[in-house]
VOPAGU-2260 file (C-alpha; in pm, 1 decimal, decimal comma):
REM VOPAGU-2260
SITE   aa  ch    i         X         Y         Z
SITE  MET   A    0    8545,6    6580,3   -2696,2
SITE  SER   A    1    8709,3    6870,4   -2505,0
SITE  ALA   A    2    8687,8    6913,2   -2131,7
SITE  GLU   A    3    8455,3    7209,4   -2170,8
SITE  GLN   A    4    8210,5    7004,5   -2371,0
SITE  LYS   A    5    8185,0    6718,5   -2118,0
SITE  PRO   A    6    7882,3    6753,0   -1893,2
SITE  GLN   A    7    7963,3    6804,4   -1535,3
SITE  VAL   A    8    7874,4    6532,6   -1292,2
SITE  ASP   A    9    7691,5    6780,6   -1076,3
SITE  GLU   A   10    7479,4    6875,7   -1371,0
SITE  LEU   A   11    7387,0    6512,0   -1430,3
SITE  PHE   A   12    7300,1    6454,5   -1065,7
SITE  GLY   A   13    7152,4    6784,4    -963,7
SITE  ASP   A   14    6986,6    6877,0    -640,7
SITE  ASP   A   15    6639,9    6810,6    -780,0
SITE  GLU   A   16    6475,6    6495,0    -628,4
SITE  ILE   A   17    6374,7    6220,2    -860,0
SITE  GLY   A   18    5995,3    6215,1    -902,8
SITE  MET   A   19    5835,8    5903,6    -734,2
SITE  ASP   A   20    5472,7    5824,1    -654,9
SITE  PRO   A   21    5384,2    5848,8    -286,6
SITE  PRO   A   22    5264,1    5531,9    -107,6
SITE  PRO   A   23    4890,3    5476,8    -132,9
SITE  GLY   A   24    4697,0    5626,2     152,2
SITE  PRO   A   25    4334,7    5611,3     257,4
SITE  GLU   A   26    4252,0    5882,7      22,9
SITE  SER   A   27    4399,5    5699,0    -277,4
SITE  GLY   A   28    4129,1    5420,3    -290,2
SITE  GLY   A   29    4312,6    5123,6    -131,1
SITE  GLY   A   30    4054,7    5098,3     148,9
SITE  GLY   A   31    3773,1    5074,1    -107,0
SITE  LYS   A   32    3935,8    4769,8    -263,3
SITE  LYS   A   33    3955,5    4596,1      74,8
SITE  ARG   A   34    3591,9    4669,8     143,6
SITE  GLY   A   35    3492,2    4530,4    -198,9
SITE  PHE   A   36    3684,8    4209,7    -131,5
SITE  LYS   A   37    3515,8    4161,7     208,0
SITE  PHE   A   38    3173,2    4216,9      53,8
SITE  LYS   A   39    3238,8    3954,3    -215,1
SITE  LEU   A   40    3363,0    3713,5      50,0
SITE  VAL   A   41    3042,6    3760,4     250,9
SITE  ILE   A   42    2832,0    3697,9     -61,8
SITE  VAL   A   43    3022,8    3377,5    -139,3
SITE  LEU   A   44    2980,4    3256,2     218,5
SITE  LEU   A   45    2606,0    3327,9     209,5
SITE  VAL   A   46    2571,0    3136,1    -118,0
SITE  LEU   A   47    2760,3    2839,9      28,2
SITE  VAL   A   48    2542,3    2843,1     340,6
SITE  ALA   A   49    2226,4    2859,7     125,9
SITE  LEU   A   50    2344,7    2567,3     -87,2
SITE  ALA   A   51    2430,6    2364,5     222,2
SITE  ALA   A   52    2087,6    2437,3     372,9
SITE  PHE   A   53    1916,4    2345,3      43,3
SITE  TRP   A   54    2109,7    2018,5      28,9
SITE  PHE   A   55    2030,6    1934,8     391,6
SITE  VAL   A   56    1656,9    2005,9     358,5
SITE  SER   A   57    1637,1    1819,9      24,7
SITE  SER   A   58    1821,7    1521,6     167,5
SITE  ALA   A   59    1592,0    1509,1     471,1
SITE  HIS   A   60    1284,6    1532,7     245,3
SITE  HIS   A   61    1422,9    1259,9      17,8
SITE  ASP   A   62    1436,2    1027,5     319,5
SITE  GLN   A   63    1059,0    1070,7     378,9
SITE  TYR   A   64     819,5     802,5     254,1
SITE  TYR   A   65     445,2     838,2     198,8
SITE  LEU   A   66     164,1     583,6     201,5
SITE  THR   A   67    -126,4     686,8     -21,0
SITE  VAL   A   68    -459,0     511,0     -78,5
SITE  ASP   A   69    -633,4     568,8    -411,5
SITE  GLY   A   70    -968,9     393,6    -389,2
SITE  ARG   A   71    -858,9      48,5    -269,1
SITE  THR   A   72    -507,9      67,9    -418,8
SITE  VAL   A   73    -216,0     134,9    -184,2
SITE  LYS   A   74      94,6     307,7    -321,3
SITE  VAL   A   75     430,3     393,4    -165,7
SITE  GLU   A   76     585,1     727,1    -260,7
SITE  ARG   A   77     916,9     889,2    -173,7
SITE  GLY   A   78    1004,6    1256,6    -141,8
SITE  TYR   A   79    1198,4    1415,2    -425,5
SITE  PHE   A   80    1554,4    1536,4    -365,7
SITE  PHE   A   81    1401,8    1879,7    -329,7
SITE  PRO   A   82    1239,8    2058,5     -35,4
SITE  VAL   A   83     888,0    1970,3    -159,9
SITE  GLY   A   84     709,3    1710,7    -372,6
SITE  ALA   A   85     697,7    1331,6    -386,3
SITE  GLY   A   86     665,3    1063,3    -652,3
SITE  ALA   A   87     621,4     688,2    -689,4
SITE  TYR   A   88     889,7     495,1    -505,7
SITE  SER   A   89    1064,9     317,8    -792,1
SITE  SER   A   90    1222,0      14,4    -630,4
SITE  SER   A   91    1291,5    -333,0    -763,3
SITE  ASN   A   92    1179,9    -468,8    -424,9
SITE  PRO   A   93     824,3    -611,8    -466,1
SITE  ALA   A   94     748,8    -520,9    -104,4
SITE  TYR   A   95     693,7    -159,0    -213,3
SITE  ALA   A   96     490,2    -222,7    -528,1
SITE  PRO   A   97     123,9    -108,5    -536,7
SITE  PHE   A   98    -140,5    -354,2    -414,8
SITE  ARG   A   99    -515,8    -364,0    -350,1
SITE  LEU   A  100    -688,4    -375,8     -14,5
SITE  PRO   A  101    -985,1    -605,3      49,7
SITE  ASP   A  102   -1299,1    -463,5     205,1
SITE  GLY   A  103   -1264,2    -404,0     576,0
SITE  VAL   A  104    -885,7    -350,1     577,9
SITE  THR   A  105    -740,8       2,1     599,9
SITE  PRO   A  106    -393,1     132,8     686,3
SITE  GLU   A  107    -341,0     251,6    1042,0
SITE  LYS   A  108    -123,9     542,2     926,5
SITE  THR   A  109     -61,5     745,6     611,0
SITE  GLY   A  110     143,7    1052,7     527,8
SITE  ALA   A  111     513,7    1121,5     578,3
SITE  MET   A  112     709,4     842,9     750,5
SITE  SER   A  113    1063,1     717,4     783,0
SITE  LEU   A  114    1166,2     392,8     614,6
SITE  GLU   A  115    1128,4     203,6     943,8
SITE  GLU   A  116     779,0     349,0     996,4
SITE  ILE   A  117     666,4     270,9     641,0
SITE  ASP   A  118     794,1     -86,3     681,4
SITE  ALA   A  119     604,3    -132,1    1008,0
SITE  THR   A  120     284,2       4,2     849,0
SITE  LEU   A  121     320,4    -217,0     541,6
SITE  TYR   A  122     393,9    -522,5     756,0
SITE  THR   A  123      70,2    -470,5     950,1
SITE  LEU   A  124    -122,9    -426,7     624,6
SITE  TYR   A  125      26,9    -734,9     459,9
SITE  VAL   A  126     -53,2    -952,6     760,3
SITE  ALA   A  127    -409,7    -814,0     774,2
SITE  VAL   A  128    -468,7    -875,7     400,3
SITE  ALA   A  129    -324,9   -1227,1     427,6
SITE  ARG   A  130    -543,2   -1308,4     728,4
SITE  LYS   A  131    -851,4   -1170,7     551,1
SITE  ASN   A  132    -791,4   -1400,8     254,3
SITE  LEU   A  133    -729,2   -1698,5     481,8
SITE  GLU   A  134   -1041,5   -1652,6     690,6
SITE  ASP   A  135   -1286,5   -1561,0     413,4
SITE  PHE   A  136   -1399,8   -1897,7     273,5
SITE  THR   A  137   -1631,0   -1732,6      22,3
SITE  LYS   A  138   -1402,3   -1484,4    -154,6
SITE  GLY   A  139   -1062,8   -1540,9       8,9
SITE  ASP   A  140    -768,2   -1663,7    -196,4
SITE  PRO   A  141    -474,1   -1846,1     -31,4
SITE  ASP   A  142    -251,8   -1745,9    -324,5
SITE  VAL   A  143    -309,3   -1377,8    -243,5
SITE  ALA   A  144    -235,6   -1451,4     122,1
SITE  GLU   A  145      94,7   -1614,3      27,0
SITE  GLU   A  146     188,7   -1314,8    -191,2
SITE  MET   A  147     124,4   -1074,5      97,3
SITE  LEU   A  148     344,1   -1283,2     328,8
SITE  ARG   A  149     619,5   -1285,8      66,7
SITE  ARG   A  150     605,1    -907,3      44,1
SITE  ALA   A  151     619,1    -873,5     421,8
SITE  ASN   A  152     925,8   -1097,1     430,4
SITE  LYS   A  153    1108,4    -869,8     181,3
SITE  LEU   A  154    1064,9    -543,7     372,8
SITE  SER   A  155    1391,5    -364,7     451,7
SITE  SER   A  156    1324,9    -356,1     826,1
SITE  SER   A  157    1249,3    -687,0     994,5
SITE  SER   A  158    1279,3    -869,9    1325,2
SITE  VAL   A  159    1311,0   -1229,4    1440,5
SITE  ALA   A  160     961,5   -1224,6    1594,5
SITE  ALA   A  161     810,3   -1085,5    1273,5
SITE  ASP   A  162     981,7   -1349,6    1059,7
SITE  ARG   A  163     865,2   -1625,4    1296,4
SITE  ARG   A  164     505,9   -1505,5    1265,9
SITE  LEU   A  165     528,5   -1502,4     886,3
SITE  GLN   A  166     660,4   -1858,7     894,1
SITE  GLN   A  167     366,1   -1970,0    1105,3
SITE  MET   A  168     121,8   -1798,3     871,1
SITE  ARG   A  169     271,9   -1988,9     579,3
SITE  GLY   A  170     150,0   -2297,9     763,5
SITE  ASP   A  171    -196,2   -2138,0     765,8
SITE  VAL   A  172    -171,6   -2093,0     388,7
SITE  ALA   A  173     -96,0   -2463,5     343,5
SITE  PHE   A  174    -384,2   -2555,9     577,9
SITE  ARG   A  175    -619,9   -2328,9     384,1
SITE  ARG   A  176    -517,8   -2487,4      55,0
SITE  GLY   A  177    -582,2   -2830,0     205,3
SITE  LEU   A  178    -932,0   -2720,1     306,1
SITE  LYS   A  179    -988,8   -2594,0     -46,7
SITE  GLU   A  180    -902,3   -2937,3    -184,3
SITE  VAL   A  181   -1126,1   -3106,7      73,4
SITE  ARG   A  182   -1407,8   -2877,4     -33,1
SITE  GLY   A  183   -1359,7   -2998,5    -390,0
SITE  ILE   A  184   -1357,8   -3360,3    -271,4
SITE  GLN   A  185   -1670,8   -3297,4     -67,5
SITE  THR   A  186   -1844,9   -3154,3    -372,3
SITE  ARG   A  187   -1751,8   -3457,8    -580,9
SITE  PHE   A  188   -1856,3   -3685,4    -294,9
SITE  ASP   A  189   -2197,9   -3520,3    -294,6
SITE  MET   A  190   -2231,1   -3577,9    -668,6
SITE  ALA   A  191   -2119,3   -3938,3    -635,4
SITE  LEU   A  192   -2346,6   -3995,6    -335,5
SITE  GLU   A  193   -2646,3   -3874,1    -532,1
SITE  GLN   A  194   -2574,2   -4127,7    -805,6
SITE  PHE   A  195   -2511,8   -4418,5    -565,4
SITE  GLU   A  196   -2835,4   -4342,2    -378,0
SITE  GLU   A  197   -3021,0   -4350,5    -708,8
SITE  ALA   A  198   -2852,1   -4679,6    -793,8
SITE  ASN   A  199   -2949,8   -4818,9    -454,6
SITE  ARG   A  200   -3313,4   -4719,0    -510,1
SITE  GLN   A  201   -3327,7   -4862,5    -860,3
SITE  GLY   A  202   -3128,4   -5175,4    -789,2
SITE  GLY   A  203   -2890,5   -5297,0   -1055,5
SITE  ASP   A  204   -2842,2   -5568,7   -1309,9
SITE  THR   A  205   -2470,0   -5540,9   -1374,6
SITE  PHE   A  206   -2342,5   -5345,6   -1071,1
SITE  THR   A  207   -2431,3   -5429,4    -714,6
SITE  GLY   A  208   -2329,3   -5300,2    -375,4
SITE  ALA   A  209   -2454,3   -4940,3    -417,4
SITE  LYS   A  210   -2566,5   -4933,2     -55,6
SITE  ALA   A  211   -2211,9   -5003,3      66,8
SITE  TRP   A  212   -2084,3   -4713,0    -141,1
SITE  VAL   A  213   -2348,7   -4484,0       8,4
SITE  GLU   A  214   -2250,0   -4584,2     360,1
SITE  ALA   A  215   -1876,1   -4542,3     291,0
SITE  ILE   A  216   -1920,0   -4195,5     140,9
SITE  ASP   A  217   -2142,2   -4093,9     431,1
SITE  ARG   A  218   -1872,2   -4200,7     676,5
SITE  LEU   A  219   -1607,9   -3995,3     493,5
SITE  ARG   A  220   -1832,3   -3691,6     474,1
SITE  ASN   A  221   -1905,0   -3716,8     847,2
SITE  GLU   A  222   -1532,2   -3752,2     918,6
SITE  PHE   A  223   -1461,9   -3434,0     723,8
SITE  ARG   A  224   -1724,1   -3251,0     925,7
SITE  ARG   A  225   -1582,0   -3382,5    1254,2
SITE  LEU   A  226   -1229,0   -3269,8    1166,0
SITE  THR   A  227   -1356,7   -2931,0    1059,0
SITE  ILE   A  228   -1535,7   -2878,3    1390,7
SITE  GLU   A  229   -1228,6   -2992,0    1586,3
SITE  SER   A  230   -1025,6   -2726,9    1398,4
SITE  GLY   A  231   -1265,4   -2461,8    1527,9
SITE  LEU   A  232   -1431,7   -2405,0    1191,1
SITE  ASP   A  233   -1787,2   -2409,9    1065,4
SITE  PRO   A  234   -1827,8   -2714,5     834,8
SITE  ASP   A  235   -2120,5   -2556,1     654,9
SITE  GLU   A  236   -1893,2   -2265,7     564,3
SITE  VAL   A  237   -1571,8   -2458,4     498,1
SITE  LEU   A  238   -1708,6   -2757,0     306,6
SITE  ALA   A  239   -1992,8   -2596,2     113,9
SITE  ASP   A  240   -1952,3   -2487,5    -245,6
SITE  PRO   A  241   -1850,1   -2116,1    -260,7
SITE  GLN   A  242   -2129,2   -2029,6    -504,2
SITE  THR   A  243   -2378,3   -2189,7    -265,7
SITE  LEU   A  244   -2253,3   -1963,4      12,1
SITE  ILE   A  245   -2275,6   -1656,6    -211,3
SITE  ASP   A  246   -2631,0   -1745,2    -317,8
SITE  ALA   A  247   -2730,1   -1804,0      45,0
SITE  ALA   A  248   -2581,4   -1471,1     153,3
SITE  GLU   A  249   -2762,2   -1284,7    -126,6
SITE  GLU   A  250   -3088,2   -1461,2     -42,6
SITE  ALA   A  251   -3052,2   -1369,0     325,9
SITE  ALA   A  252   -2981,7   -1006,6     231,1
SITE  ASP   A  253   -3292,6    -999,7      11,1
SITE  GLU   A  254   -3504,6   -1141,1     295,0
SITE  VAL   A  255   -3373,2    -877,2     533,3
SITE  GLY   A  256   -3449,9    -606,5     279,4
SITE  GLU   A  257   -3803,3    -734,5     230,0
SITE  ALA   A  258   -3858,4    -751,9     607,2
SITE  VAL   A  259   -3739,0    -392,8     645,3
SITE  ASP   A  260   -3970,6    -279,7     365,6
SITE  GLU   A  261   -4266,4    -454,1     527,3
SITE  ALA   A  262   -4187,9    -307,7     870,2
SITE  THR   A  263   -4149,7      44,6     735,7
SITE  PRO   A  264   -4483,4     229,3     760,9
SITE  LYS   A  265   -4596,4     358,4     429,1
SITE  ALA   A  266   -4740,2     703,6     390,2
SITE  PRO   A  267   -5108,3     695,6     297,6
SITE  ALA   A  268   -5184,5     769,0     -61,3
SITE  PRO   A  269   -5309,6    1124,0    -118,6
SITE  GLU   A  270   -5686,4    1147,6    -130,8
SITE  LYS   A  271   -5815,1    1221,1    -475,9
SITE  LYS   A  272   -6046,5    1514,0    -485,4
SITE  PRO   A  273   -6343,3    1486,3    -718,6
SITE  ALA   A  274   -6312,2    1694,2   -1026,4
SITE  PRO   A  275   -6534,7    2002,5   -1026,9
SITE  ASP   A  276   -6849,7    1976,8   -1231,7
SITE  ALA   A  277   -6816,8    2125,3   -1575,0
SITE  PRO   A  278   -7028,3    2437,8   -1624,8
SITE  ALA   A  279   -7351,4    2377,4   -1810,4
SITE  ARG   A  280   -7357,1    2488,1   -2170,9
SITE  PRO   A  281   -7598,4    2762,5   -2256,0
């Protein structure tokens, strides 16, 4: 290639400036991108705050317990892990299983409670149900009383004084069972006494000494009554057959009802007016 044909250096690097894009300015849209990023950041923060608030409220509601009474059945419920709603408290602990209330026993408190409050309410109920079954010699059941004390002993919240009281009441359960056995013995004594008195009246050819048996049984029956009175109990209530007590209570209620009916003034019967004479036939 000849010298004339070679391009001059000045021609290759002329005076014209190389075209380059100017730096982005406010008018180029860079500020809009920053604003969009800030807006998204605010949205994310709001969502996180809402989720945290939802979790906090749900957790607080989940820690709420409810005591409900359906007829005579008591149930323990727990709040859902959600701001509202509650369902049956599914626990393997028998202290929180449903149970029935006897007549005359009601919970002091219902509604939303903490675990400590629900335990205190249940403890009071269990002791009251146990005491009702111990003191009612007609319908009370010492086995039910023992079950209530067992439930009270398994509550999550407890104290030394509460446990000591439950231990003492277990002694009451044993005493009540002993009285139940004595009642059965007393009933059999009465049946035996009736037969020995008959034997004493009739005499005997093979067996003798019926009078001594009558006297011995009488002494034992009187001893039972003395011990019952010394324990602060009514022997007629403790030693009598339960069905006898029920029949006596029903009979007394009927007598009261009849007395009330007799004392209630009755309205006079309406006076019957004579029927008008039929018109004479022509």
